[in-house]
C-alpha positions as CSV (number, residue, x, y, z in Angstrom):
1,D,130.2,112.6,111.7
2,N,132.7,111.7,114.4
3,F,135.3,114.1,113.0
4,N,134.0,117.6,114.0
5,A,130.6,116.7,115.3
6,F,128.4,113.8,116.5
7,M,125.6,113.6,113.9
8,A,122.2,112.1,114.3
9,E,119.4,111.5,111.8
10,P,116.8,114.3,112.2
11,G,113.7,113.1,114.0
12,N,115.3,109.7,114.9
13,I,115.4,109.3,118.7
14,S,117.6,106.1,118.4
15,S,120.1,107.9,116.2
16,F,120.2,110.8,118.6
17,A,120.7,108.5,121.6
18,D,123.5,106.7,119.7
19,A,125.2,110.0,119.0
20,I,125.0,110.9,122.7
21,R,126.4,107.5,123.6
22,R,129.3,107.9,121.2
23,S,130.1,111.4,122.5
24,L,130.1,110.3,126.2
25,G,131.6,106.9,125.7
26,D,135.1,107.9,124.7
27,D,136.6,110.9,126.4
28,E,139.7,111.0,124.1
29,N,137.7,110.9,120.9
30,S,135.2,113.4,122.3
31,A,138.0,115.8,123.0
32,K,139.4,115.4,119.5
33,V,135.9,115.8,117.9
34,G,135.4,118.9,120.1
35,L,138.7,120.5,119.0
36,N,138.0,119.7,115.4
37,G,134.5,121.2,115.8
38,R,135.9,124.4,117.3
39,K,138.4,124.7,114.4
40,T,135.6,124.2,111.8
41,A,133.4,126.7,113.5
42,W,136.2,129.3,113.6
43,E,137.2,128.7,110.0
44,N,133.6,129.0,108.7
45,F,131.6,131.1,111.2
46,S,134.0,133.6,112.9
47,H,133.2,137.3,112.7
48,I,136.3,137.7,110.5
49,V,135.1,135.1,107.9
50,Q,131.5,136.2,108.0
51,G,132.4,139.9,107.8
52,K,134.5,139.2,104.7
53,M,131.7,137.2,103.1
54,L,129.2,140.0,103.8
55,Y,131.7,142.7,102.6
56,D,132.3,140.8,99.3
57,F,128.6,140.2,98.8
58,L,127.8,143.9,99.3
59,L,130.7,145.0,97.1
60,D,129.5,142.7,94.3
61,K,125.9,144.1,94.6
62,T,127.2,147.7,94.3
63,K,128.9,146.8,91.0
64,N,125.6,145.7,89.4
């Protein structure tokens, strides 16, 4: 929270509103969080990373 995303407690409207306030209340911090979020997404969910994970998974299944 506040590093690569603005987190809120699921189902908690007050927590969600607070996360929105934090994201809109500090442009510099929001930009930093956004860049960190983009980096995190690329490192974990890019087509390259996901393709390798799928390839490794399928390769492992063919060995069994």
